[in-house]
C-alpha atoms as an extended CHARMM CRD file, in Angstrom:
* protein
*
       156  EXT
         1         1  MET       CA             -1.0420000000        2.8290000000       24.5670000000  PROA      1               0.0000000000
         2         2  SER       CA              2.6350000000        3.5590000000       23.9180000000  PROA      2               0.0000000000
         3         3  GLU       CA              3.9320000000        4.5500000000       20.4820000000  PROA      3               0.0000000000
         4         4  LYS       CA              5.6450000000        1.1680000000       20.1940000000  PROA      4               0.0000000000
         5         5  GLU       CA              2.3300000000       -0.5910000000       20.8950000000  PROA      5               0.0000000000
         6         6  LEU       CA              0.5340000000        1.6810000000       18.4050000000  PROA      6               0.0000000000
         7         7  ARG       CA              3.1010000000        0.8920000000       15.7090000000  PROA      7               0.0000000000
         8         8  GLU       CA              2.6920000000       -2.8310000000       16.3290000000  PROA      8               0.0000000000
         9         9  MET       CA             -1.0980000000       -2.5130000000       16.1900000000  PROA      9               0.0000000000
        10        10  CYS       CA             -0.7770000000       -0.6050000000       12.8860000000  PROA      10              0.0000000000
        11        11  LEU       CA              1.4420000000       -3.3160000000       11.4020000000  PROA      11              0.0000000000
        12        12  GLN       CA             -0.9450000000       -6.0520000000       12.5610000000  PROA      12              0.0000000000
        13        13  THR       CA             -3.8380000000       -4.1880000000       10.9160000000  PROA      13              0.0000000000
        14        14  ILE       CA             -1.9140000000       -3.6310000000        7.6810000000  PROA      14              0.0000000000
        15        15  ASN       CA             -0.8500000000       -7.2920000000        7.5110000000  PROA      15              0.0000000000
        16        16  ALA       CA             -4.3910000000       -8.6090000000        8.1250000000  PROA      16              0.0000000000
        17        17  ALA       CA             -6.6700000000       -6.1630000000        6.2750000000  PROA      17              0.0000000000
        18        18  TRP       CA             -8.3020000000       -7.0270000000        2.9660000000  PROA      18              0.0000000000
        19        19  PRO       CA             -8.2600000000       -5.0290000000        0.7560000000  PROA      19              0.0000000000
        20        20  ALA       CA             -6.1950000000       -1.8290000000        0.9550000000  PROA      20              0.0000000000
        21        21  TYR       CA             -7.8380000000        1.4210000000       -0.1760000000  PROA      21              0.0000000000
        22        22  LEU       CA             -5.5900000000        3.7480000000       -2.1680000000  PROA      22              0.0000000000
        23        23  THR       CA             -6.5190000000        7.4020000000       -2.6090000000  PROA      23              0.0000000000
        24        24  THR       CA             -4.8610000000        9.5900000000       -5.2130000000  PROA      24              0.0000000000
        25        25  VAL       CA             -5.7440000000       13.1240000000       -6.2970000000  PROA      25              0.0000000000
        26        26  ASP       CA             -6.8860000000       13.6300000000       -9.8830000000  PROA      26              0.0000000000
        27        27  ALA       CA             -5.9800000000       16.5240000000      -12.2080000000  PROA      27              0.0000000000
        28        28  GLU       CA             -9.0290000000       18.4880000000      -11.0190000000  PROA      28              0.0000000000
        29        29  GLY       CA             -7.9680000000       18.1010000000       -7.3710000000  PROA      29              0.0000000000
        30        30  PHE       CA            -10.5810000000       15.5250000000       -6.3860000000  PROA      30              0.0000000000
        31        31  PRO       CA             -9.7100000000       12.4560000000       -4.2890000000  PROA      31              0.0000000000
        32        32  GLN       CA            -10.0020000000        9.1350000000       -6.1170000000  PROA      32              0.0000000000
        33        33  THR       CA            -10.2450000000        6.0520000000       -3.8960000000  PROA      33              0.0000000000
        34        34  ARG       CA            -10.1010000000        2.4780000000       -5.0840000000  PROA      34              0.0000000000
        35        35  ALA       CA             -9.6320000000       -0.9650000000       -3.5840000000  PROA      35              0.0000000000
        36        36  MET       CA             -6.2760000000       -2.6050000000       -4.2220000000  PROA      36              0.0000000000
        37        37  PHE       CA             -4.7840000000       -6.0120000000       -3.5250000000  PROA      37              0.0000000000
        38        38  ASN       CA             -3.1460000000       -5.6640000000       -0.1130000000  PROA      38              0.0000000000
        39        39  LEU       CA              0.1270000000       -7.3770000000       -0.9530000000  PROA      39              0.0000000000
        40        40  ARG       CA              1.0350000000       -7.2670000000        2.7570000000  PROA      40              0.0000000000
        41        41  ASN       CA             -1.9280000000       -9.4860000000        3.6420000000  PROA      41              0.0000000000
        42        42  GLU       CA             -0.1780000000      -12.5040000000        5.1220000000  PROA      42              0.0000000000
        43        43  VAL       CA             -3.0100000000      -14.9460000000        4.3410000000  PROA      43              0.0000000000
        44        44  ARG       CA             -3.6000000000      -14.0100000000        0.6910000000  PROA      44              0.0000000000
        45        45  PHE       CA              0.0490000000      -13.3010000000       -0.2240000000  PROA      45              0.0000000000
        46        46  PRO       CA              2.1840000000      -15.4620000000        2.1030000000  PROA      46              0.0000000000
        47        47  LYS       CA              5.1280000000      -15.6050000000       -0.3070000000  PROA      47              0.0000000000
        48        48  LEU       CA              5.5520000000      -11.8160000000        0.0470000000  PROA      48              0.0000000000
        49        49  VAL       CA              5.9450000000      -11.7700000000        3.8510000000  PROA      49              0.0000000000
        50        50  SER       CA              9.7270000000      -12.0610000000        3.6370000000  PROA      50              0.0000000000
        51        51  LEU       CA              9.8960000000       -9.3580000000        0.9440000000  PROA      51              0.0000000000
        52        52  PHE       CA              8.2230000000       -6.8500000000        3.2530000000  PROA      52              0.0000000000
        53        53  GLN       CA             10.3550000000       -7.9240000000        6.2170000000  PROA      53              0.0000000000
        54        54  LYS       CA             13.4710000000       -7.0330000000        4.1930000000  PROA      54              0.0000000000
        55        55  GLN       CA             12.3060000000       -3.4460000000        3.5040000000  PROA      55              0.0000000000
        56        56  SER       CA             14.2930000000       -0.6780000000        5.2030000000  PROA      56              0.0000000000
        57        57  ASN       CA             11.0480000000        0.9580000000        6.3910000000  PROA      57              0.0000000000
        58        58  GLU       CA              8.7370000000       -1.3950000000        8.2870000000  PROA      58              0.0000000000
        59        59  PHE       CA              5.7010000000        0.5110000000        6.9400000000  PROA      59              0.0000000000
        60        60  THR       CA              6.6740000000        0.2290000000        3.2510000000  PROA      60              0.0000000000
        61        61  ILE       CA              3.6150000000       -0.2410000000        1.0370000000  PROA      61              0.0000000000
        62        62  ILE       CA              3.9010000000       -1.7260000000       -2.4540000000  PROA      62              0.0000000000
        63        63  PHE       CA              1.1650000000       -2.1090000000       -5.0490000000  PROA      63              0.0000000000
        64        64  SER       CA              1.0430000000       -3.6910000000       -8.4770000000  PROA      64              0.0000000000
        65        65  THR       CA             -1.1960000000       -1.9090000000      -10.9970000000  PROA      65              0.0000000000
        66        66  ASN       CA             -1.7620000000       -1.2540000000      -14.6670000000  PROA      66              0.0000000000
        67        67  THR       CA              0.5230000000        1.3610000000      -16.1960000000  PROA      67              0.0000000000
        68        68  SER       CA             -2.4630000000        2.5440000000      -18.2530000000  PROA      68              0.0000000000
        69        69  SER       CA             -4.6220000000        3.1480000000      -15.1650000000  PROA      69              0.0000000000
        70        70  THR       CA             -5.6540000000        6.5970000000      -13.9940000000  PROA      70              0.0000000000
        71        71  LYS       CA             -3.8340000000        5.8460000000      -10.7240000000  PROA      71              0.0000000000
        72        72  ILE       CA             -0.5090000000        6.1310000000      -12.5060000000  PROA      72              0.0000000000
        73        73  SER       CA             -1.3610000000        9.4060000000      -14.2490000000  PROA      73              0.0000000000
        74        74  ASP       CA             -2.7030000000       10.7800000000      -10.9360000000  PROA      74              0.0000000000
        75        75  MET       CA              0.5540000000        9.8120000000       -9.1830000000  PROA      75              0.0000000000
        76        76  GLU       CA              2.6930000000       11.3420000000      -11.9100000000  PROA      76              0.0000000000
        77        77  GLU       CA              0.7770000000       14.6130000000      -11.5380000000  PROA      77              0.0000000000
        78        78  ASN       CA              0.6050000000       14.5630000000       -7.7270000000  PROA      78              0.0000000000
        79        79  PRO       CA              2.4660000000       11.8510000000       -5.7610000000  PROA      79              0.0000000000
        80        80  LYS       CA              0.6570000000       12.6150000000       -2.4680000000  PROA      80              0.0000000000
        81        81  VAL       CA             -1.5020000000        9.6240000000       -1.5650000000  PROA      81              0.0000000000
        82        82  ALA       CA             -3.2470000000        7.9430000000        1.3280000000  PROA      82              0.0000000000
        83        83  VAL       CA             -3.6560000000        4.2190000000        1.8880000000  PROA      83              0.0000000000
        84        84  TYR       CA             -6.3130000000        2.9850000000        4.3020000000  PROA      84              0.0000000000
        85        85  TYR       CA             -6.5820000000       -0.3790000000        6.0270000000  PROA      85              0.0000000000
        86        86  CYS       CA             -9.3320000000       -1.4260000000        8.3950000000  PROA      86              0.0000000000
        87        87  LEU       CA            -10.5190000000       -4.3490000000       10.4440000000  PROA      87              0.0000000000
        88        88  PRO       CA            -14.0960000000       -3.2720000000       11.2140000000  PROA      88              0.0000000000
        89        89  GLU       CA            -14.8220000000       -6.3900000000       13.2690000000  PROA      89              0.0000000000
        90        90  SER       CA            -11.9860000000       -5.2990000000       15.6130000000  PROA      90              0.0000000000
        91        91  TRP       CA            -12.9200000000       -1.5950000000       15.5060000000  PROA      91              0.0000000000
        92        92  ARG       CA             -9.5290000000       -0.7430000000       14.0960000000  PROA      92              0.0000000000
        93        93  GLY       CA             -8.2720000000        1.2790000000       11.1230000000  PROA      93              0.0000000000
        94        94  VAL       CA             -5.0950000000        3.0000000000        9.9790000000  PROA      94              0.0000000000
        95        95  MET       CA             -4.3840000000        5.5110000000        7.2140000000  PROA      95              0.0000000000
        96        96  LEU       CA             -0.8430000000        5.9330000000        5.9230000000  PROA      96              0.0000000000
        97        97  GLY       CA              0.0610000000        9.0660000000        4.0050000000  PROA      97              0.0000000000
        98        98  GLY       CA              3.0230000000       10.2870000000        2.0340000000  PROA      98              0.0000000000
        99        99  GLU       CA              4.4330000000       10.5920000000       -1.4620000000  PROA      99              0.0000000000
       100       100  ILE       CA              4.3350000000        7.5010000000       -3.6470000000  PROA      100             0.0000000000
       101       101  GLU       CA              6.8690000000        6.5760000000       -6.3050000000  PROA      101             0.0000000000
       102       102  ILE       CA              6.6360000000        4.5530000000       -9.4820000000  PROA      102             0.0000000000
       103       103  VAL       CA              9.2970000000        1.8430000000       -9.2770000000  PROA      103             0.0000000000
       104       104  HSD       CA             11.1050000000        0.6490000000      -12.3930000000  PROA      104             0.0000000000
       105       105  ASP       CA             12.7020000000       -2.4650000000      -10.9140000000  PROA      105             0.0000000000
       106       106  LEU       CA             12.2120000000       -5.6120000000      -13.0060000000  PROA      106             0.0000000000
       107       107  GLU       CA             13.4670000000       -7.8280000000      -10.1740000000  PROA      107             0.0000000000
       108       108  LEU       CA             10.8300000000       -6.4110000000       -7.7970000000  PROA      108             0.0000000000
       109       109  LYS       CA              8.1090000000       -7.0010000000      -10.4130000000  PROA      109             0.0000000000
       110       110  LYS       CA              9.2920000000      -10.5860000000      -10.7400000000  PROA      110             0.0000000000
       111       111  ASN       CA              9.3500000000      -11.1020000000       -6.9540000000  PROA      111             0.0000000000
       112       112  LEU       CA              5.8080000000       -9.7370000000       -6.6020000000  PROA      112             0.0000000000
       113       113  TRP       CA              4.4070000000      -11.8590000000       -9.4360000000  PROA      113             0.0000000000
       114       114  HSD       CA              1.6170000000      -14.3380000000       -8.6370000000  PROA      114             0.0000000000
       115       115  ASP       CA              0.0580000000      -17.0360000000      -10.7920000000  PROA      115             0.0000000000
       116       116  GLY       CA             -3.2240000000      -15.7780000000      -12.1910000000  PROA      116             0.0000000000
       117       117  TRP       CA             -2.0580000000      -12.2030000000      -12.6740000000  PROA      117             0.0000000000
       118       118  GLU       CA             -1.8900000000      -12.9470000000      -16.4060000000  PROA      118             0.0000000000
       119       119  ARG       CA             -5.5320000000      -11.8000000000      -16.5050000000  PROA      119             0.0000000000
       120       120  TYR       CA             -4.2640000000       -8.2960000000      -15.6340000000  PROA      120             0.0000000000
       121       121  TYR       CA             -0.8740000000       -8.4490000000      -17.3590000000  PROA      121             0.0000000000
       122       122  PRO       CA             -1.0670000000      -10.9550000000      -20.2560000000  PROA      122             0.0000000000
       123       123  SER       CA              2.6560000000      -10.7800000000      -21.0720000000  PROA      123             0.0000000000
       124       124  GLY       CA              3.7210000000      -11.6650000000      -17.5270000000  PROA      124             0.0000000000
       125       125  PHE       CA              5.6300000000       -9.7680000000      -14.8600000000  PROA      125             0.0000000000
       126       126  ASP       CA              7.4980000000       -7.6850000000      -17.4430000000  PROA      126             0.0000000000
       127       127  ASP       CA              4.3320000000       -6.6860000000      -19.3250000000  PROA      127             0.0000000000
       128       128  PRO       CA              4.6230000000       -2.9920000000      -20.3170000000  PROA      128             0.0000000000
       129       129  ASP       CA              1.2130000000       -2.4250000000      -18.6700000000  PROA      129             0.0000000000
       130       130  HSD       CA              2.4920000000       -3.7570000000      -15.3210000000  PROA      130             0.0000000000
       131       131  SER       CA              3.6710000000       -1.0600000000      -12.9160000000  PROA      131             0.0000000000
       132       132  VAL       CA              4.8150000000       -1.2250000000       -9.3280000000  PROA      132             0.0000000000
       133       133  VAL       CA              4.4030000000        1.7050000000       -6.9490000000  PROA      133             0.0000000000
       134       134  ARG       CA              5.9310000000        2.1240000000       -3.5030000000  PROA      134             0.0000000000
       135       135  LEU       CA              5.0560000000        4.3160000000       -0.5490000000  PROA      135             0.0000000000
       136       136  TYR       CA              7.3290000000        5.0990000000        2.3770000000  PROA      136             0.0000000000
       137       137  PRO       CA              4.6430000000        6.7140000000        4.5400000000  PROA      137             0.0000000000
       138       138  THR       CA              5.4750000000        9.7230000000        6.6730000000  PROA      138             0.0000000000
       139       139  ILE       CA              2.3400000000        9.6760000000        8.8130000000  PROA      139             0.0000000000
       140       140  ALA       CA             -0.0700000000        7.1590000000       10.2990000000  PROA      140             0.0000000000
       141       141  ARG       CA             -3.4830000000        8.1680000000       11.6010000000  PROA      141             0.0000000000
       142       142  GLY       CA             -6.2320000000        5.9270000000       12.7790000000  PROA      142             0.0000000000
       143       143  TRP       CA             -8.4650000000        4.5190000000       15.4050000000  PROA      143             0.0000000000
       144       144  ASN       CA             -8.3850000000        1.5520000000       17.7580000000  PROA      144             0.0000000000
       145       145  GLN       CA            -11.6050000000        0.8470000000       19.5800000000  PROA      145             0.0000000000
       146       146  SER       CA            -12.6310000000        4.3280000000       20.8170000000  PROA      146             0.0000000000
       147       147  MET       CA             -9.1200000000        5.8240000000       20.7200000000  PROA      147             0.0000000000
       148       148  THR       CA             -7.7410000000        7.8630000000       17.8220000000  PROA      148             0.0000000000
       149       149  PHE       CA             -4.0240000000        8.3020000000       17.1860000000  PROA      149             0.0000000000
       150       150  ARG       CA             -1.4170000000        9.9710000000       15.0190000000  PROA      150             0.0000000000
       151       151  ILE       CA              2.1730000000        8.7640000000       14.5710000000  PROA      151             0.0000000000
       152       152  ASP       CA              4.8960000000       10.6870000000       12.7650000000  PROA      152             0.0000000000
       153       153  LEU       CA              6.7240000000        8.0300000000       10.7570000000  PROA      153             0.0000000000
       154       154  GLY       CA              9.3440000000       10.4110000000        9.3730000000  PROA      154             0.0000000000
       155       155  GLY       CA             11.0160000000        9.5890000000        6.0860000000  PROA      155             0.0000000000
       156       156  ILE       CA             12.8260000000        6.5160000000        4.8630000000  PROA      156             0.0000000000
């Protein structure tokens, strides 16, 4: 499989997987993995497809989370993270790694907002407990059927 085909397979996996698994490193150096809404999932978040298509890096990952969560304090201490997507029924998975950033862009928060998120952020998209984080991954590793792969994604 060519690198171009591998990249396309990775993007297909990312856009179809539910959920995404985000791993941060806590203050004691232990990995902390949790399930996150995969905002790139084209079925569950169709209104965001165009937002991701406009990103300068085709592998850009964005999450919405609570500012008060341990994820945010982990990221502030150590921005190195991994995000994992898999489609077990297709024997396919991809892990993206790099340094994540906390984004302070009110317009992005507004564009990400979905009805029903008031249960997480009662004051709406600009709730002080609503944070957005973004990853421009530098590496992709994974498996497709019985083949493993690694792709250097570089920087932004």
